[in-house]
C-alpha positions in Angstrom: -12.6 2.9 -2.0 -11.4 6.0 -1.9 -7.8 6.9 -2.8 -5.6 4.4 -0.7 -8.2 3.9 1.8 -11.2 1.3 2.0 -14.6 2.5 3.3 -15.0 1.8 6.9 -11.5 2.0 7.8 -10.4 3.9 10.9 -6.9 5.1 10.8 -5.2 4.4 14.2 -1.7 5.6 13.8 0.6 6.9 11.1 3.8 4.9 10.8 5.6 6.9 8.0 4.5 8.1 4.8 3.4 4.7 3.6 2.5 2.8 6.6 -0.8 3.4 8.7 -2.2 1.5 11.4 -5.8 1.1 10.8 -8.9 -0.8 12.5 -10.9 -2.7 9.9 -14.4 -3.9 10.3 -15.4 -7.7 9.3 -14.9 -8.4 5.7 -16.7 -11.3 3.6 -14.8 -12.8 0.5 -15.9 -15.1 -2.3 -12.9 -16.5 -4.1 -11.0 -19.3 -5.6 -9.0 -21.5 -3.2 -5.1 -21.9 -4.2 -2.5 -23.9 -2.1 0.8 -21.8 -1.9 3.5 -24.1 -0.9 7.4 -24.4 -1.5 6.7 -27.0 -3.8 4.2 -25.0 -6.7 6.2 -23.7 -9.7 4.7 -20.1 -9.1 5.2 -17.7 -6.2 2.3 -16.1 -4.5 2.4 -13.0 -6.6 2.4 -15.0 -9.8 -0.4 -17.0 -8.5 -2.6 -14.0 -8.0 -1.6 -12.5 -11.2 -2.6 -15.6 -13.2 -5.8 -15.8 -11.4 -6.7 -12.2 -12.3 -5.4 -12.0 -16.1 -7.0 -15.3 -16.8 -10.3 -13.9 -15.8 -11.3 -15.9 -12.8 -11.8 -12.7 -10.8 -13.4 -10.8 -13.4 -15.9 -13.8 -13.9 -16.7 -13.9 -9.8 -17.4 -10.2 -10.1 -19.8 -10.7 -13.0 -21.7 -13.5 -11.4 -22.0 -12.1 -8.0 -24.6 -9.2 -7.4 -23.5 -6.9 -4.4 -19.8 -7.5 -5.1 -16.8 -4.8 -5.1 -16.3 -4.7 -8.8 -13.5 -2.0 -8.5 -10.8 -4.1 -7.0 -9.7 -7.8 -6.1 -8.8 -9.4 -3.0 -6.2 -12.3 -2.1 -6.6 -13.3 1.5 -4.2 -15.7 3.2 -5.7 -18.6 5.5 -4.1 -21.6 6.9 -0.8 -19.7 7.2 2.2 -22.0 8.4 4.9 -19.9 7.2 5.4 -17.1 4.8 5.6 -19.4 1.8 3.2 -21.9 3.1 -0.6 -21.0 3.2 -3.6 -21.1 1.1 -5.0 -18.1 -0.8 -8.6 -17.1 -1.5 -8.3 -14.8 -4.5 -11.7 -13.0 -5.6 -13.9 -10.2 -4.6 -15.4 -8.6 -1.5 -19.1 -9.1 -1.2 -21.8 -7.7 1.0 -23.3 -11.0 1.9 -23.3 -14.7 1.2 -26.7 -14.9 0.5 -28.2 -15.6 -2.9 -24.8 -16.6 -4.3 -25.2 -18.1 -7.6 -25.3 -21.8 -7.6 -22.8 -22.2 -10.4 -19.4 -20.6 -9.5 -15.9 -21.5 -10.6 -14.1 -24.8 -9.5 -12.6 -24.6 -6.0 -15.0 -21.5 -5.0 -14.5 -20.7 -1.2 -16.3 -18.2 1.0 -14.3 -16.4 3.7 -15.1 -14.0 6.7 -12.2 -11.7 7.6 -13.0 -10.5 11.1 -12.8 -6.9 12.5 -8.9 -6.6 13.3 -6.1 -4.3 13.6 -3.9 -4.1 10.4 -0.8 -2.5 9.3 -1.5 -1.0 5.8 1.1 -0.4 3.7 1.1 1.4 0.3 3.7 1.7 -2.3 3.9 4.0 -5.1 5.9 3.4 -8.5 6.7 5.8 -11.3 6.9 3.0 -13.9 6.4 -0.7 -14.7 9.8 -1.3 -14.1 9.5 -0.3 -10.3 6.2 -2.2 -9.7 7.8 -5.6 -8.6 10.4 -3.9 -6.5 7.8 -1.5 -4.8 5.5 -4.8 -3.8 8.1 -6.6 -2.4 9.4 -3.8 -0.5 5.7 -3.2 1.0 5.5 -7.1 2.2 8.8 -7.3 3.3 8.5 -4.0 5.3 5.4 -5.5 7.1 7.3 -8.2 8.5 10.5 -6.7 9.5 12.2 -5.8 12.5 12.3 -2.0 11.4 8.4 -2.0 11.3 8.0 -3.6 14.8 10.8 -0.8 16.0 8.8 2.1 14.0 5.3 1.3 15.1 5.5 -0.5 18.5 3.3 -3.5 16.9 4.0 -7.1 15.8 2.3 -9.7 13.6 -1.0 -10.7 15.0 -0.9 -14.7 14.3 -4.8 -14.9 14.9 -5.5 -12.5 12.0 -5.8 -12.9 8.2 -3.3 -11.1 6.1 -4.8 -9.8 2.8 -3.7 -8.0 -0.3 -5.7 -5.7 -2.7 -5.0 -5.8 -6.5 -6.4 -3.7 -9.4 -7.6 -5.2 -12.5 -4.2 -5.3 -13.9 -3.2 -7.3 -11.2 -1.2 -4.7 -9.6 -0.4 -4.7 -5.7 -2.1 -1.6 -4.3 -2.3 -2.3 -0.8 -0.9 -4.9 1.6 -2.5 -5.7 4.9 -0.7 -7.6 7.7 -2.8 -8.2 10.9 -1.0 -6.5 13.8 -1.0 -6.2 17.8 0.6 -4.5 20.4 2.7 -7.2 22.6 1.7 -7.7 25.8 4.7 -9.4 27.0 8.3 -10.2 26.0 7.6 -13.0 24.0 5.0 -11.5 21.9 7.5 -9.0 20.6 8.9 -11.6 18.4 5.5 -13.0 16.8 6.1 -13.5 13.4 4.6 -15.5 10.5 8.1 -16.2 9.5 9.7 -17.7 12.7 9.1 -18.4 16.5 10.9 -18.0 19.8 12.6 -21.5 20.5 15.4 -23.2 22.7 18.3 -24.4 20.9 21.3 -26.7 22.3 25.1 -25.4 21.7 25.8 -25.2 18.1 29.2 -24.6 16.3 28.8 -22.4 13.2 31.0 -21.8 10.3 30.6 -18.3 8.4 32.4 -15.8 6.5 33.0 -12.1 6.4 33.6 -9.7 3.5 33.5 -6.3 2.6 30.6 -6.7 0.1 27.8 -9.2 -0.2 29.1 -9.8 -3.7 32.4 -10.8 -2.2 30.5 -13.2 0.5 28.6 -14.6 -2.5 31.8 -15.6 -4.6 33.2 -17.0 -1.5 30.3 -19.0 -0.9 31.4 -21.0 -3.8 34.2 -22.3 -2.4 32.6 -22.9 1.1 32.7 -26.5 0.8 36.8 -26.8 0.2 37.6 -24.0 2.2 35.9 -24.6 5.7 37.1 -27.5 7.9 33.7 -29.0 8.8 34.8 -31.9 10.8 37.0 -29.5 12.8 33.9 -27.7 13.9 32.0 -31.2 14.5 30.1 -30.5 11.4 28.9 -32.4 8.3 28.0 -30.8 5.1 25.1 -32.6 3.9 24.2 -31.0 0.7 24.1 -27.8 -1.5 21.3 -26.2 -3.5 21.1 -23.9 -6.5 18.1 -21.8 -5.5 15.8 -21.2 -2.7 13.0 -23.6 -3.9 15.4 -26.2 -3.9 16.9 -25.5 -0.3 13.1 -25.3 0.9 12.6 -29.0 -0.5 16.0 -30.4 0.8 15.2 -28.9 4.2 11.8 -30.6 4.7 13.3 -34.0 3.7 16.6 -33.8 5.6 17.4 -33.1 9.1 19.8 -30.2 9.2 20.9 -27.7 12.2 22.4 -24.9 10.0 21.9 -23.3 6.7 24.0 -20.9 5.2 22.7 -18.6 2.3 
């Protein structure tokens, strides 16, 4: 790896100071398989951090000859949504030949095919900025702003992956992308898909600031006449995890956040 570029990577287009479209060759990964779902206690970033700081990735690097010992990788497979997928967390290897017979539990191999990627780099000046910079990098690649800036959209057939240093700091984020070939593909995303919905009646609120809207949200149950809008308030949740679990177990048409 040289600077912020992995070897054999071809830059196709520079989107801005942080993001580029690149062509990448096939890559082989050996790592520990971890399921990421809305029901787990840790988010994806914490799961990767745990695997690195507890020494799992270092153990793989020590056991496997011909692997990249300078960085670790977390590749997302079986992606259903942005919070429901399987991570392979480990190291990049030259070959699967002659792997040790004894490896950590749940070790798996993965071939990431050659593909086009959006590569996002975020530079932070202090440890306090690290987490927010990482979130900015990942969120930008799934945003409409990225689609407008680059002309590319998420490629559902690809495998997204992240590169981390030995301190579990995200250094590079890669999302598989493509140029949309038709109108429907312009909205391809890991987070949503285009669907047809029947007529819905929606109650909402406006405010001069997000803070005012958040305060008003606590009174939404009493302040909105749900029956007048042919709606029924079926529940409220304290946080996003609880909301995700509720939606999985209860049929709902509208979610207010």
